[in-house]
Structure formats: structure tokens, C-alpha cells
TIKEBA-124430 format. One record per residue: x negated, y negated, z of N, C-alpha, C in turn; residue in three letters. Coordinates in Angstrom, 1 decimal, padded with zeros to 4 digits. Each point is the difference from the previous one (the first is absolute). Layout:
% TIKEBA-124430
+--------+--------+--------+--------+--------+--------+--------+--------+--------+-----+
:    n.x :    n.y :    n.z :   ca.x :   ca.y :   ca.z :    c.x :    c.y :    c.z :   r :
+--------+--------+--------+--------+--------+--------+--------+--------+--------+-----+
:      X :      Y :      Z :      X :      Y :      Z :      X :      Y :      Z : Ala :
...
+--------+--------+--------+--------+--------+--------+--------+--------+--------+-----+
END
This chain:
% TIKEBA-124430
+--------+--------+--------+--------+--------+--------+--------+--------+--------+-----+
:    n.x :    n.y :    n.z :   ca.x :   ca.y :   ca.z :    c.x :    c.y :    c.z :   r :
+--------+--------+--------+--------+--------+--------+--------+--------+--------+-----+
: -000.6 :  001.1 : -000.1 :  000.5 : -001.3 :  000.4 : -000.8 : -001.2 : -000.2 : Met :
:  000.4 : -000.9 : -000.9 : -001.2 : -000.8 : -000.1 :  000.6 : -001.1 :  000.8 : Asp :
: -000.5 : -001.4 : -000.1 :  000.3 : -001.0 :  001.2 :  001.3 : -000.6 : -000.3 : Lys :
:  000.3 : -000.1 : -001.5 :  001.2 : -000.5 : -000.5 :  001.3 :  000.9 :  000.5 : Gln :
: -000.2 :  001.4 :  000.1 :  001.1 :  000.6 :  000.1 :  000.1 : -000.1 :  001.9 : Asp :
: -001.1 :  000.0 :  000.7 :  000.1 : -000.4 :  001.5 :  000.5 : -001.0 :  000.2 : Lys :
: -000.2 : -001.3 : -000.7 :  000.5 : -001.3 :  000.5 :  001.6 :  000.1 : -000.7 : Leu :
:  000.3 :  000.4 : -000.9 :  001.2 :  000.8 : -000.7 :  000.8 :  000.4 :  001.1 : Leu :
: -000.2 :  001.1 :  000.7 :  000.5 :  001.1 :  001.1 : -000.1 : -001.0 :  001.2 : Asp :
: -000.8 : -000.9 :  000.4 :  000.1 : -000.4 :  001.3 :  001.5 : -001.5 : -000.1 : Lys :
: -000.3 : -000.4 : -001.2 :  001.1 : -000.9 : -000.2 :  001.2 :  000.4 :  000.1 : Val :
:  000.2 :  001.1 : -000.5 :  001.4 :  000.8 : -000.2 :  000.4 :  000.4 :  001.0 : Ser :
: -000.6 :  000.6 :  001.1 :  000.3 :  000.5 :  001.2 :  000.3 : -001.2 :  001.0 : Ser :
: -000.7 : -001.1 : -000.3 :  000.2 : -001.3 :  000.8 :  001.7 : -000.8 : -000.1 : Lys :
:  000.0 :  000.1 : -001.5 :  001.1 : -000.7 : -000.5 :  001.4 :  000.7 : -000.4 : Thr :
: -000.4 :  001.5 :  000.1 :  001.2 :  000.6 : -000.5 :  000.5 :  000.0 : -001.5 : His :
: -001.3 : -000.5 : -000.8 :  000.3 : -000.1 : -001.4 : -000.9 :  001.4 : -000.8 : Val :
:  000.8 :  000.2 : -000.9 : -000.7 :  001.1 : -001.0 : -001.3 : -000.5 : -000.6 : Ser :
: -001.0 :  000.9 : -000.2 : -001.0 : -000.3 : -000.6 :  000.1 : -000.7 : -001.6 : Lys :
:  001.1 :  000.7 : -000.4 :  000.7 :  000.0 : -001.6 :  000.4 : -001.7 :  000.0 : Gln :
:  000.7 : -000.4 :  001.3 :  000.8 : -001.0 : -000.1 : -001.2 : -001.2 :  000.2 : Asp :
: -001.0 :  000.3 :  000.8 : -001.0 : -000.9 :  000.5 : -000.8 : -000.7 : -001.8 : Ile :
: -000.4 :  001.4 : -000.7 : -000.6 :  000.1 : -001.4 :  000.8 : -000.9 : -000.7 : Leu :
:  001.3 :  000.3 : -000.2 :  000.9 : -000.8 : -000.6 :  000.1 : -001.4 :  000.5 : Ser :
:  000.1 : -000.5 :  001.0 : -000.5 : -001.5 :  000.3 : -000.8 : -000.3 : -000.5 : Leu :
: -001.4 :  000.3 :  000.4 : -001.2 : -000.5 : -000.5 :  000.1 : -000.2 : -001.5 : Ala :
:  000.2 :  000.9 : -000.4 :  000.5 :  000.1 : -001.7 :  000.7 : -001.4 : -000.7 : Ser :
:  001.3 :  000.0 :  001.1 :  000.8 : -001.1 : -000.5 : -000.9 : -001.4 :  000.6 : Asp :
: -000.9 :  000.2 :  001.0 : -000.5 : -001.5 :  000.4 : -000.7 : -000.6 : -001.1 : Leu :
: -000.7 :  001.3 : -000.9 : -001.1 : -000.8 : -000.8 :  000.7 : -000.6 : -001.4 : Gln :
:  001.2 :  000.2 :  000.0 :  000.8 : -000.6 : -001.1 :  000.5 : -001.3 :  000.2 : Thr :
:  000.3 : -000.5 :  001.2 :  000.3 : -001.2 :  000.5 : -000.9 : -001.3 :  000.1 : Lys :
:  000.5 : -000.9 : -000.2 : -000.7 : -001.3 : -000.1 : -000.1 : -000.5 :  001.6 : Asp :
: -000.7 :  000.0 :  001.0 :  000.0 :  000.0 :  001.2 : -000.1 : -001.4 :  000.1 : Leu :
:  000.2 : -001.2 : -000.7 : -000.1 : -001.4 :  000.2 :  001.6 : -000.1 :  000.2 : Asn :
:  000.9 :  001.2 : -000.6 :  001.2 : -000.7 :  000.2 :  001.0 :  000.5 :  001.0 : Asn :
:  000.5 : -001.0 :  000.8 :  000.7 :  000.3 :  001.4 :  001.0 :  001.0 : -000.3 : Asp :
:  000.5 :  000.0 : -001.1 :  001.5 :  001.2 :  000.0 : -000.9 :  001.1 : -000.2 : Glu :
: -000.9 :  000.4 : -000.9 : -000.5 :  001.3 : -000.2 : -000.5 :  000.3 :  001.8 : Asn :
: -000.7 : -000.9 :  000.4 : -000.4 :  000.4 :  001.6 :  001.1 :  000.6 :  000.8 : Ile :
:  001.2 : -000.8 : -000.1 :  001.0 :  000.2 :  000.7 :  000.8 :  001.3 : -000.5 : Lys :
:  000.0 :  000.4 : -000.9 :  000.6 :  001.1 : -000.9 : -001.2 :  001.4 :  000.6 : Glu :
: -000.9 : -000.2 : -000.1 : -001.0 :  001.1 :  000.5 :  000.0 :  000.1 :  001.3 : Phe :
:  000.0 : -001.0 :  001.3 :  000.0 :  000.1 :  001.2 :  001.6 :  000.9 :  000.5 : Val :
:  000.9 : -000.6 : -001.1 :  001.5 :  000.4 :  000.5 : -000.1 :  001.6 : -000.1 : Asn :
: -000.5 :  000.4 : -001.1 :  000.0 :  001.3 : -000.6 : -000.6 :  001.1 :  001.2 : Lys :
: -001.5 : -000.9 :  000.7 : -000.5 :  000.7 :  001.0 :  000.5 :  000.0 :  001.3 : Ile :
:  000.9 : -000.9 :  000.4 :  000.8 : -000.1 :  000.8 :  001.4 :  001.2 :  000.3 : Ser :
:  000.4 :  000.1 : -001.5 :  000.9 :  000.9 :  000.2 : -000.2 :  001.6 :  000.0 : Lys :
: -001.3 :  000.1 : -000.4 : -000.7 :  001.5 :  000.1 : -000.4 :  000.2 :  001.2 : Met :
: -000.2 : -001.1 :  000.6 : -000.6 :  000.2 :  001.8 :  001.1 : -000.1 :  000.9 : Thr :
:  001.2 : -000.5 : -000.3 :  000.9 : -000.4 :  000.5 : -000.2 : -001.1 :  001.3 : Asn :
: -001.0 : -001.0 : -000.6 : -000.5 : -000.8 :  001.1 :  000.6 : -001.6 : -000.7 : Lys :
:  000.9 : -000.5 :  000.7 :  000.4 : -001.4 : -000.4 : -001.3 : -001.3 : -000.1 : Gln :
: -000.1 : -000.5 : -000.9 : -000.7 : -001.4 : -000.1 :  000.4 : -001.2 :  000.2 : Val :
:  000.0 : -000.5 :  001.1 :  000.5 : -001.4 :  000.2 : -000.4 : -001.1 : -001.0 : Lys :
:  000.8 : -001.1 : -000.3 : -000.5 : -000.8 : -001.0 : -001.2 : -001.0 :  000.2 : Pro :
: -000.2 : -000.1 :  001.6 : -001.6 : -000.8 :  000.3 : -001.0 :  001.2 : -000.4 : Glu :
:  000.3 :  001.4 :  000.0 : -001.0 :  001.2 : -000.1 : -000.3 : -000.1 : -001.8 : Gln :
:  001.1 : -000.2 : -000.5 :  000.2 : -000.1 : -001.3 : -001.3 : -001.4 : -000.8 : Met :
:  000.4 : -000.9 :  000.7 : -000.7 : -001.3 : -000.2 : -001.3 :  000.4 :  000.3 : Asn :
: -000.5 :  000.6 :  000.8 : -001.5 :  000.1 :  000.7 : -000.7 :  001.3 : -000.9 : Lys :
:  000.9 :  001.1 : -000.3 : -000.6 :  001.0 : -001.1 : -000.1 : -000.6 : -001.3 : Ile :
:  000.7 : -001.0 : -000.7 : -000.1 : -000.6 : -001.1 : -001.3 : -000.9 :  000.1 : Ile :
: -000.4 : -001.0 :  001.1 : -000.9 : -000.9 : -000.2 : -001.2 :  001.0 :  000.2 : Asn :
: -000.3 :  001.2 :  000.7 : -001.1 :  000.5 :  000.1 : -000.3 :  000.5 : -001.3 : Ile :
:  000.9 :  000.7 : -000.9 : -000.2 :  000.5 : -001.0 : -000.3 : -001.0 : -001.0 : Ile :
:  000.6 : -001.1 : -000.2 : -000.2 : -001.2 : -000.9 : -001.4 : -000.5 :  000.1 : Lys :
: -000.4 :  000.1 :  001.3 : -001.4 : -000.8 :  000.1 : -000.8 :  001.3 :  000.3 : Asn :
:  000.1 :  000.9 : -000.5 : -000.9 :  001.2 : -000.1 : -001.0 :  000.3 :  001.4 : Asn :
:  001.0 :  000.1 :  001.0 : -000.6 :  000.3 :  001.1 :  000.3 :  001.5 :  000.6 : Gln :
:  000.6 :  000.9 : -000.8 :  000.1 :  001.5 :  000.4 : -001.0 :  000.6 :  000.3 : Val :
: -000.2 :  000.4 :  001.1 : -001.0 :  000.6 :  000.4 : -000.6 :  001.4 : -000.9 : Pro :
: -001.5 :  000.0 : -000.3 : -000.1 :  000.9 : -001.1 : -000.4 :  001.6 :  000.7 : Thr :
:  000.1 : -000.1 :  001.4 : -000.6 :  001.4 :  000.6 :  001.0 :  000.2 :  000.6 : Asp :
:  001.1 :  001.1 : -000.9 :  001.1 :  000.5 :  000.7 :  000.0 :  001.0 :  001.1 : Ile :
: -001.4 :  000.8 :  000.1 : -000.5 :  000.6 :  000.8 :  000.6 : -000.3 :  001.6 : Asp :
: -000.6 : -001.4 :  000.1 :  000.6 : -000.6 :  001.3 :  001.3 : -000.2 :  000.5 : Lys :
:  001.0 :  000.4 : -001.1 :  001.3 : -000.6 :  000.5 :  000.9 :  001.6 :  000.1 : Phe :
: -000.8 :  000.9 : -000.4 :  000.7 :  001.3 :  000.1 : -000.3 :  000.6 :  001.1 : Val :
+--------+--------+--------+--------+--------+--------+--------+--------+--------+-----+
END
């Protein structure tokens, strides 16, 4: 099992989202213009539904700003 599979397993077990859904989200994200607020909202809402977690408007605004300002952490291992 390579590092990517281990990471996917870890994320899947913590979020209760299947590896296939995670890969589908990643693929979808690659086609989105992340400078567009609506694209970001759509993507976050998709994740919200998959994880059964509500995203409050102030959280959504914070997420949009983080993404648009390219402040997304690159070392995902720290968060999983």
C-alpha cells in the first residue's frame, strides 16, 4: 500500500466518506475555477452533504477567503 492509499484510508475512516467519493471530489476540484465564489460554495456544500456537517455562512466565507488567497495548507498529513 503506497502513501496515497494510506492517506485516503485515513481520510475515509475519519470522514466516513468512501475513497471513491474522495477521488471523485478531487477530480471535480481540478476542473473548477477556484477564484469563483460560487464554484467554491458548490464544492464545499457537496462535501458538507457527504459528511453530514453543516457549514455556517461565516465558516463558508472563511473557507472562500482561504482558498482564494491560496492559504490552503499543503501538508494534509498534519490534519488527518
